[in-house]
C-alpha positions in Angstrom: 43.7 77.5 153.8 44.5 76.6 150.2 42.9 79.8 148.8 46.0 82.0 148.6 47.9 79.2 146.9 45.1 78.6 144.4 44.7 82.3 143.7 48.4 82.6 142.8 48.8 79.3 140.9 49.1 80.9 137.5 50.3 77.7 135.8 47.7 75.3 137.4 45.7 73.6 134.6 44.3 70.6 136.5 43.2 70.1 140.1 42.3 66.7 141.5 40.9 66.5 145.0 39.6 63.2 146.2 38.0 62.6 149.5 37.4 59.4 151.4 33.6 59.7 151.9 34.3 62.9 153.7 31.5 65.3 154.2 32.6 68.5 152.7 30.4 71.5 153.4 29.1 73.1 150.2 30.9 76.3 150.9 34.2 74.5 150.4 33.5 73.6 146.8 32.1 77.1 146.2 35.2 78.7 147.7 37.3 76.5 145.5 35.6 77.8 142.4 35.9 81.4 143.5 39.6 81.0 144.3 40.2 79.6 140.8 38.1 82.1 139.0 41.0 84.0 137.4 43.2 81.0 136.9 43.9 79.1 133.6 42.6 75.9 135.1 40.9 73.6 132.6 39.9 70.5 134.7 38.6 70.2 138.3 38.1 66.8 139.8 36.2 66.9 143.1 35.3 63.3 144.0 34.0 61.3 146.9 33.0 64.0 149.3 29.3 63.2 149.8 28.5 66.7 148.6 24.8 67.0 147.6 24.1 70.6 146.9 26.3 73.7 146.7 26.1 77.3 145.4 27.8 78.3 142.2 28.3 82.0 141.7 28.3 82.1 137.9 30.3 85.4 138.0 33.2 83.7 139.7 33.7 80.4 137.9 37.0 79.6 136.2 36.9 81.1 132.8 38.7 78.3 131.1 37.1 75.4 132.8 36.6 72.6 130.2 36.1 69.5 132.4 34.2 69.3 135.7 34.3 65.9 137.4 32.0 65.5 140.4 31.9 61.7 140.6 31.0 59.8 143.8 29.3 62.7 145.5 25.6 62.9 146.4 24.6 65.6 143.9 20.8 65.9 143.9 18.3 68.1 142.1 19.4 71.2 144.0 23.0 70.5 142.9 21.8 70.1 139.4 20.2 73.6 139.5 23.6 75.0 140.3 25.3 73.1 137.6 22.7 74.2 135.2 23.6 77.8 135.9 27.2 77.0 134.9 26.1 75.3 131.7 23.8 78.2 130.7 26.4 80.9 131.0 26.8 82.9 127.8 30.5 82.4 127.9 30.4 78.8 129.0 33.6 76.8 128.2 32.6 73.5 129.9 32.7 70.6 127.4 32.7 67.6 129.8 30.6 67.1 132.9 31.0 63.8 134.8 28.3 63.1 137.4 28.6 59.3 137.8 27.6 57.8 141.1 25.5 60.6 142.4 21.9 60.9 143.5 20.4 62.6 140.4 16.8 61.7 139.9 14.4 62.4 137.0 13.9 66.0 138.3 17.7 66.5 138.3 18.0 65.1 134.8 15.2 67.4 133.6 16.9 70.4 135.1 20.2 69.6 133.3 18.5 68.9 130.0 16.6 72.1 129.8 
């Protein structure tokens, strides 16, 4: 498991994980966010995992996260609901969200826009 490493990586500012059309269970991405919650990380790239929906516990999101890149997944309206929780946090630091090449429909766009 990468969790102990990530929890102790006090100098890690960027994490880039790219799959090869692998199906990653949603819990893997959620676990990643929780493991990095106290880190200084500013950018997370999690691409090409065919991930559609996931849970974001807004109390355990990296406090300094500025860029979240979820390109080439299958993020849908349910995933957009979770991302919206991240965007609506009172102490949100996210400045850039990249969701290219996903499955976001009009409902998902509406969720993110409101």
